C-alpha positions as CSV (number, residue, x, y, z in Angstrom):
1,M,13.0,-15.8,1.6
2,A,14.1,-12.2,0.2
3,I,14.9,-10.1,2.3
4,S,12.3,-7.6,0.4
5,S,9.5,-10.1,2.0
6,I,11.0,-9.9,5.7
7,I,10.7,-6.1,6.0
8,P,7.0,-5.9,5.6
9,L,6.7,-8.5,8.2
10,Y,8.5,-7.3,10.1
11,V,7.9,-3.5,10.3
12,S,4.3,-4.6,10.9
13,L,5.2,-5.9,14.2
14,F,5.3,-2.6,15.0
15,M,1.9,-1.3,13.9
16,D,-1.1,-0.5,15.7
17,E,-4.3,-2.8,14.6
18,T,-5.7,0.2,12.3
19,S,-2.4,0.4,10.1
20,K,-1.9,-3.5,9.6
21,K,-5.2,-3.8,8.3
22,F,-4.6,-0.9,5.7
23,L,-1.2,-2.6,5.2
24,H,-3.1,-5.8,4.7
25,A,-5.8,-4.5,2.0
26,L,-2.9,-2.9,0.1
27,R,-0.8,-5.8,-0.1
28,I,-3.8,-7.9,-1.5
29,I,-4.4,-5.1,-4.6
30,P,-3.2,-7.0,-7.7
31,G,-0.2,-5.5,-8.9
32,I,0.9,-3.4,-5.9
33,G,4.4,-5.5,-4.6
34,D,6.8,-4.9,-2.0
35,T,8.4,-2.2,-3.8
36,T,5.6,-0.2,-4.4
37,L,3.6,-0.6,-1.5
38,R,7.1,0.6,0.3
39,R,6.7,3.9,-2.2
40,L,3.4,4.7,-1.2
41,I,3.8,4.0,2.7
42,T,7.4,6.5,2.2
43,H,5.3,8.9,0.3
44,H,2.2,9.3,2.3
45,G,3.6,8.3,5.8
46,S,1.4,5.6,6.6
47,S,-0.5,2.7,5.0
48,E,-3.9,4.4,6.1
49,A,-2.5,7.7,4.7
50,A,-1.9,5.7,1.5
51,W,-5.0,4.2,1.2
52,H,-7.1,7.2,1.9
53,A,-4.6,9.4,-0.1
54,S,-6.8,10.7,-3.7
55,A,-5.6,8.9,-6.8
56,N,-4.1,12.1,-8.0
57,E,-1.4,12.1,-4.8
58,S,-0.3,8.9,-5.3
59,F,-0.1,9.3,-9.1
60,H,2.9,11.8,-8.6
61,I,4.8,9.1,-6.9
62,P,8.1,8.4,-9.0
63,G,8.4,4.9,-9.9
64,I,4.7,3.9,-10.1
65,R,3.5,3.0,-13.2
66,A,0.0,3.4,-15.0
67,N,-1.6,0.1,-14.6
68,Q,-0.1,-0.1,-10.8
69,K,-2.4,3.5,-10.3
70,E,-5.1,2.0,-12.0
71,S,-5.0,-1.3,-9.7
72,L,-4.5,1.4,-6.7
73,L,-7.9,3.1,-7.8
74,Q,-9.9,-0.1,-8.4
75,G,-8.6,-1.8,-5.0
76,T,-9.2,0.9,-2.8
77,A,-12.9,1.6,-4.2
78,S,-13.5,-2.4,-4.0
79,I,-11.7,-3.8,-0.9
80,D,-13.1,-2.7,2.4
81,P,-9.8,-3.0,4.9
82,E,-12.3,-3.6,7.9
83,K,-13.0,-7.0,6.4
């Protein structure tokens, strides 16, 4: 198991249930891997804030590619973190 796949699991152990829901929702968006997820959460401060950030806010994060930005737009519009 790669260390990059262990870190999100380890971090999620210390999150409240709401944060875990948003983390899971972000993780199931196609094209959003551990590195992009880490960039989003680092930039926005939490998985919930990353989920609710406007597209314009996330577009300015270094290292996030255009196809990932499109995936974020589609994913946050079509995935319900509560389900």
